[in-house]
PyMOL commands that place a pseudoatom at each C-alpha (Angstrom):
pseudoatom trace, name=CA, resn=MET, resi=1, chain=A, elem=C, hetatm=0, pos=[20.654, 21.368, 17.291]
pseudoatom trace, name=CA, resn=ASP, resi=2, chain=A, elem=C, hetatm=0, pos=[20.668, 18.317, 15.020]
pseudoatom trace, name=CA, resn=GLY, resi=3, chain=A, elem=C, hetatm=0, pos=[19.485, 18.640, 11.458]
pseudoatom trace, name=CA, resn=PHE, resi=4, chain=A, elem=C, hetatm=0, pos=[20.698, 22.129, 10.669]
pseudoatom trace, name=CA, resn=TYR, resi=5, chain=A, elem=C, hetatm=0, pos=[23.994, 21.316, 8.944]
pseudoatom trace, name=CA, resn=ASN, resi=6, chain=A, elem=C, hetatm=0, pos=[26.077, 22.535, 11.889]
pseudoatom trace, name=CA, resn=LEU, resi=7, chain=A, elem=C, hetatm=0, pos=[24.965, 26.117, 11.348]
pseudoatom trace, name=CA, resn=PRO, resi=8, chain=A, elem=C, hetatm=0, pos=[24.486, 28.410, 14.328]
pseudoatom trace, name=CA, resn=VAL, resi=9, chain=A, elem=C, hetatm=0, pos=[20.868, 28.178, 15.422]
pseudoatom trace, name=CA, resn=SER, resi=10, chain=A, elem=C, hetatm=0, pos=[19.065, 31.388, 16.290]
pseudoatom trace, name=CA, resn=ASP, resi=11, chain=A, elem=C, hetatm=0, pos=[16.689, 31.877, 19.195]
pseudoatom trace, name=CA, resn=PHE, resi=12, chain=A, elem=C, hetatm=0, pos=[13.897, 32.117, 16.615]
pseudoatom trace, name=CA, resn=THR, resi=13, chain=A, elem=C, hetatm=0, pos=[14.770, 28.725, 15.132]
pseudoatom trace, name=CA, resn=GLU, resi=14, chain=A, elem=C, hetatm=0, pos=[14.990, 27.085, 18.551]
pseudoatom trace, name=CA, resn=ARG, resi=15, chain=A, elem=C, hetatm=0, pos=[11.595, 28.471, 19.546]
pseudoatom trace, name=CA, resn=VAL, resi=16, chain=A, elem=C, hetatm=0, pos=[10.006, 27.348, 16.272]
pseudoatom trace, name=CA, resn=ILE, resi=17, chain=A, elem=C, hetatm=0, pos=[11.404, 23.834, 16.658]
pseudoatom trace, name=CA, resn=ARG, resi=18, chain=A, elem=C, hetatm=0, pos=[10.135, 23.628, 20.253]
pseudoatom trace, name=CA, resn=VAL, resi=19, chain=A, elem=C, hetatm=0, pos=[6.636, 24.586, 19.103]
pseudoatom trace, name=CA, resn=VAL, resi=20, chain=A, elem=C, hetatm=0, pos=[6.628, 22.144, 16.187]
pseudoatom trace, name=CA, resn=ARG, resi=21, chain=A, elem=C, hetatm=0, pos=[7.704, 19.302, 18.474]
pseudoatom trace, name=CA, resn=ARG, resi=22, chain=A, elem=C, hetatm=0, pos=[4.594, 19.977, 20.599]
pseudoatom trace, name=CA, resn=ILE, resi=23, chain=A, elem=C, hetatm=0, pos=[2.141, 19.433, 17.705]
pseudoatom trace, name=CA, resn=PRO, resi=24, chain=A, elem=C, hetatm=0, pos=[0.434, 16.137, 18.547]
pseudoatom trace, name=CA, resn=PRO, resi=25, chain=A, elem=C, hetatm=0, pos=[0.188, 13.282, 16.038]
pseudoatom trace, name=CA, resn=GLY, resi=26, chain=A, elem=C, hetatm=0, pos=[-2.970, 13.562, 13.981]
pseudoatom trace, name=CA, resn=ARG, resi=27, chain=A, elem=C, hetatm=0, pos=[-3.060, 17.342, 14.286]
pseudoatom trace, name=CA, resn=VAL, resi=28, chain=A, elem=C, hetatm=0, pos=[-1.620, 20.184, 12.196]
pseudoatom trace, name=CA, resn=ALA, resi=29, chain=A, elem=C, hetatm=0, pos=[-0.715, 23.831, 12.769]
pseudoatom trace, name=CA, resn=THR, resi=30, chain=A, elem=C, hetatm=0, pos=[-0.251, 26.603, 10.252]
pseudoatom trace, name=CA, resn=TYR, resi=31, chain=A, elem=C, hetatm=0, pos=[3.013, 28.423, 9.697]
pseudoatom trace, name=CA, resn=GLY, resi=32, chain=A, elem=C, hetatm=0, pos=[1.296, 31.446, 11.249]
pseudoatom trace, name=CA, resn=ASP, resi=33, chain=A, elem=C, hetatm=0, pos=[0.159, 29.447, 14.290]
pseudoatom trace, name=CA, resn=VAL, resi=34, chain=A, elem=C, hetatm=0, pos=[3.726, 28.289, 14.865]
pseudoatom trace, name=CA, resn=ALA, resi=35, chain=A, elem=C, hetatm=0, pos=[5.088, 31.827, 14.480]
pseudoatom trace, name=CA, resn=GLU, resi=36, chain=A, elem=C, hetatm=0, pos=[2.532, 33.138, 16.980]
pseudoatom trace, name=CA, resn=LEU, resi=37, chain=A, elem=C, hetatm=0, pos=[3.236, 30.392, 19.519]
pseudoatom trace, name=CA, resn=ALA, resi=38, chain=A, elem=C, hetatm=0, pos=[6.980, 30.939, 19.152]
pseudoatom trace, name=CA, resn=GLY, resi=39, chain=A, elem=C, hetatm=0, pos=[6.478, 34.589, 20.046]
pseudoatom trace, name=CA, resn=TYR, resi=40, chain=A, elem=C, hetatm=0, pos=[6.966, 36.001, 16.568]
pseudoatom trace, name=CA, resn=PRO, resi=41, chain=A, elem=C, hetatm=0, pos=[3.533, 36.902, 15.183]
pseudoatom trace, name=CA, resn=GLY, resi=42, chain=A, elem=C, hetatm=0, pos=[3.717, 37.719, 11.500]
pseudoatom trace, name=CA, resn=ALA, resi=43, chain=A, elem=C, hetatm=0, pos=[6.775, 35.542, 10.873]
pseudoatom trace, name=CA, resn=ALA, resi=44, chain=A, elem=C, hetatm=0, pos=[4.987, 32.740, 9.019]
pseudoatom trace, name=CA, resn=ARG, resi=45, chain=A, elem=C, hetatm=0, pos=[7.353, 32.870, 6.039]
pseudoatom trace, name=CA, resn=ALA, resi=46, chain=A, elem=C, hetatm=0, pos=[10.362, 32.638, 8.336]
pseudoatom trace, name=CA, resn=VAL, resi=47, chain=A, elem=C, hetatm=0, pos=[8.789, 29.552, 9.935]
pseudoatom trace, name=CA, resn=GLY, resi=48, chain=A, elem=C, hetatm=0, pos=[8.553, 28.091, 6.433]
pseudoatom trace, name=CA, resn=THR, resi=49, chain=A, elem=C, hetatm=0, pos=[12.262, 28.706, 5.959]
pseudoatom trace, name=CA, resn=VAL, resi=50, chain=A, elem=C, hetatm=0, pos=[13.062, 26.902, 9.219]
pseudoatom trace, name=CA, resn=MET, resi=51, chain=A, elem=C, hetatm=0, pos=[10.860, 23.970, 8.176]
pseudoatom trace, name=CA, resn=ARG, resi=52, chain=A, elem=C, hetatm=0, pos=[12.535, 23.783, 4.768]
pseudoatom trace, name=CA, resn=ARG, resi=53, chain=A, elem=C, hetatm=0, pos=[16.030, 23.721, 6.310]
pseudoatom trace, name=CA, resn=CYS, resi=54, chain=A, elem=C, hetatm=0, pos=[15.225, 21.276, 9.088]
pseudoatom trace, name=CA, resn=SER, resi=55, chain=A, elem=C, hetatm=0, pos=[16.296, 17.712, 8.425]
pseudoatom trace, name=CA, resn=SER, resi=56, chain=A, elem=C, hetatm=0, pos=[16.011, 16.403, 11.971]
pseudoatom trace, name=CA, resn=ARG, resi=57, chain=A, elem=C, hetatm=0, pos=[13.802, 13.320, 12.066]
pseudoatom trace, name=CA, resn=ASP, resi=58, chain=A, elem=C, hetatm=0, pos=[12.522, 14.155, 15.556]
pseudoatom trace, name=CA, resn=VAL, resi=59, chain=A, elem=C, hetatm=0, pos=[10.882, 17.369, 14.335]
pseudoatom trace, name=CA, resn=PRO, resi=60, chain=A, elem=C, hetatm=0, pos=[7.462, 16.684, 12.762]
pseudoatom trace, name=CA, resn=CYS, resi=61, chain=A, elem=C, hetatm=0, pos=[7.732, 19.364, 10.063]
pseudoatom trace, name=CA, resn=HIS, resi=62, chain=A, elem=C, hetatm=0, pos=[5.039, 17.568, 8.050]
pseudoatom trace, name=CA, resn=ARG, resi=63, chain=A, elem=C, hetatm=0, pos=[2.479, 18.748, 10.625]
pseudoatom trace, name=CA, resn=VAL, resi=64, chain=A, elem=C, hetatm=0, pos=[2.992, 22.387, 9.646]
pseudoatom trace, name=CA, resn=VAL, resi=65, chain=A, elem=C, hetatm=0, pos=[0.719, 23.502, 6.816]
pseudoatom trace, name=CA, resn=SER, resi=66, chain=A, elem=C, hetatm=0, pos=[-0.303, 26.677, 5.048]
pseudoatom trace, name=CA, resn=ALA, resi=67, chain=A, elem=C, hetatm=0, pos=[-3.253, 28.818, 6.046]
pseudoatom trace, name=CA, resn=GLY, resi=68, chain=A, elem=C, hetatm=0, pos=[-6.599, 27.229, 5.301]
pseudoatom trace, name=CA, resn=GLY, resi=69, chain=A, elem=C, hetatm=0, pos=[-5.151, 23.732, 5.477]
pseudoatom trace, name=CA, resn=THR, resi=70, chain=A, elem=C, hetatm=0, pos=[-3.276, 23.629, 2.194]
pseudoatom trace, name=CA, resn=LEU, resi=71, chain=A, elem=C, hetatm=0, pos=[-0.195, 21.451, 2.360]
pseudoatom trace, name=CA, resn=GLY, resi=72, chain=A, elem=C, hetatm=0, pos=[2.526, 23.988, 1.668]
pseudoatom trace, name=CA, resn=GLY, resi=73, chain=A, elem=C, hetatm=0, pos=[5.879, 23.121, 0.186]
pseudoatom trace, name=CA, resn=TYR, resi=74, chain=A, elem=C, hetatm=0, pos=[7.611, 20.467, 2.337]
pseudoatom trace, name=CA, resn=GLY, resi=75, chain=A, elem=C, hetatm=0, pos=[10.799, 20.817, 0.354]
pseudoatom trace, name=CA, resn=GLY, resi=76, chain=A, elem=C, hetatm=0, pos=[9.009, 19.912, -2.864]
pseudoatom trace, name=CA, resn=ASN, resi=77, chain=A, elem=C, hetatm=0, pos=[8.002, 16.438, -1.687]
pseudoatom trace, name=CA, resn=LEU, resi=78, chain=A, elem=C, hetatm=0, pos=[4.249, 16.764, -1.219]
pseudoatom trace, name=CA, resn=GLU, resi=79, chain=A, elem=C, hetatm=0, pos=[3.716, 13.032, -1.754]
pseudoatom trace, name=CA, resn=LEU, resi=80, chain=A, elem=C, hetatm=0, pos=[5.825, 12.299, 1.323]
pseudoatom trace, name=CA, resn=LYS, resi=81, chain=A, elem=C, hetatm=0, pos=[4.038, 14.980, 3.368]
pseudoatom trace, name=CA, resn=ARG, resi=82, chain=A, elem=C, hetatm=0, pos=[0.662, 13.603, 2.273]
pseudoatom trace, name=CA, resn=ALA, resi=83, chain=A, elem=C, hetatm=0, pos=[1.725, 10.048, 3.193]
pseudoatom trace, name=CA, resn=LEU, resi=84, chain=A, elem=C, hetatm=0, pos=[3.040, 11.081, 6.616]
pseudoatom trace, name=CA, resn=LEU, resi=85, chain=A, elem=C, hetatm=0, pos=[-0.172, 12.943, 7.437]
pseudoatom trace, name=CA, resn=ARG, resi=86, chain=A, elem=C, hetatm=0, pos=[-2.331, 10.061, 6.216]
pseudoatom trace, name=CA, resn=ALA, resi=87, chain=A, elem=C, hetatm=0, pos=[-0.290, 7.684, 8.384]
pseudoatom trace, name=CA, resn=GLU, resi=88, chain=A, elem=C, hetatm=0, pos=[-1.472, 9.801, 11.325]
pseudoatom trace, name=CA, resn=SER, resi=89, chain=A, elem=C, hetatm=0, pos=[-5.101, 9.222, 10.236]
pseudoatom trace, name=CA, resn=LEU, resi=90, chain=A, elem=C, hetatm=0, pos=[-5.617, 12.660, 8.716]
pseudoatom trace, name=CA, resn=VAL, resi=91, chain=A, elem=C, hetatm=0, pos=[-7.780, 12.856, 5.625]
pseudoatom trace, name=CA, resn=VAL, resi=92, chain=A, elem=C, hetatm=0, pos=[-5.714, 14.595, 2.971]
pseudoatom trace, name=CA, resn=GLY, resi=93, chain=A, elem=C, hetatm=0, pos=[-6.908, 15.482, -0.490]
pseudoatom trace, name=CA, resn=ARG, resi=94, chain=A, elem=C, hetatm=0, pos=[-4.615, 16.428, -3.320]
pseudoatom trace, name=CA, resn=ASN, resi=95, chain=A, elem=C, hetatm=0, pos=[-3.503, 19.721, -1.770]
pseudoatom trace, name=CA, resn=ARG, resi=96, chain=A, elem=C, hetatm=0, pos=[-5.558, 20.257, 1.374]
pseudoatom trace, name=CA, resn=ILE, resi=97, chain=A, elem=C, hetatm=0, pos=[-6.280, 18.782, 4.799]
pseudoatom trace, name=CA, resn=ARG, resi=98, chain=A, elem=C, hetatm=0, pos=[-9.939, 17.809, 5.034]
pseudoatom trace, name=CA, resn=ASN, resi=99, chain=A, elem=C, hetatm=0, pos=[-11.786, 18.827, 8.200]
pseudoatom trace, name=CA, resn=PHE, resi=100, chain=A, elem=C, hetatm=0, pos=[-8.999, 21.320, 8.795]
pseudoatom trace, name=CA, resn=ALA, resi=101, chain=A, elem=C, hetatm=0, pos=[-10.791, 23.237, 11.559]
pseudoatom trace, name=CA, resn=ARG, resi=102, chain=A, elem=C, hetatm=0, pos=[-11.236, 20.022, 13.533]
pseudoatom trace, name=CA, resn=VAL, resi=103, chain=A, elem=C, hetatm=0, pos=[-7.587, 18.891, 13.299]
pseudoatom trace, name=CA, resn=ARG, resi=104, chain=A, elem=C, hetatm=0, pos=[-5.948, 22.304, 13.585]
pseudoatom trace, name=CA, resn=TRP, resi=105, chain=A, elem=C, hetatm=0, pos=[-3.797, 22.607, 16.692]
pseudoatom trace, name=CA, resn=GLN, resi=106, chain=A, elem=C, hetatm=0, pos=[-3.255, 26.105, 18.003]
pseudoatom trace, name=CA, resn=GLY, resi=107, chain=A, elem=C, hetatm=0, pos=[-1.526, 25.118, 21.223]
pseudoatom trace, name=CA, resn=LYS, resi=108, chain=A, elem=C, hetatm=0, pos=[-1.059, 27.351, 24.205]
pseudoatom trace, name=CA, resn=LYS, resi=109, chain=A, elem=C, hetatm=0, pos=[1.319, 30.244, 24.398]
pseudoatom trace, name=CA, resn=ARG, resi=110, chain=A, elem=C, hetatm=0, pos=[4.032, 29.652, 26.914]
pseudoatom trace, name=CA, resn=GLY, resi=111, chain=A, elem=C, hetatm=0, pos=[5.245, 32.540, 29.003]
for i in range(1, 111): cmd.bond("trace and resi %d" % i, "trace and resi %d" % (i + 1))
show_as sticks, trace
zoom trace
């Protein structure tokens, strides 16, 4: 899988990446939402680790946010995350997505 520095990619990582790629433009999901949809409820922090390590441009990591709509870390570049989300017409304050409940994507579990 591109963007992981040629490291072996676990089943968990592959599932997380598949979920994140399904988040539509203009929508966001929480780390917990992604963990749940990937089949690993309670693994929100591990999802954060995958997002931090991912450098693949075809994975919209910027669409994954913390619970309650706060931006999260994004590798320390919150300005870039804010700009990417705003480019998708989301209203983003200093540290939080506005109208979070309306733009939150919780997807469908796949069997």
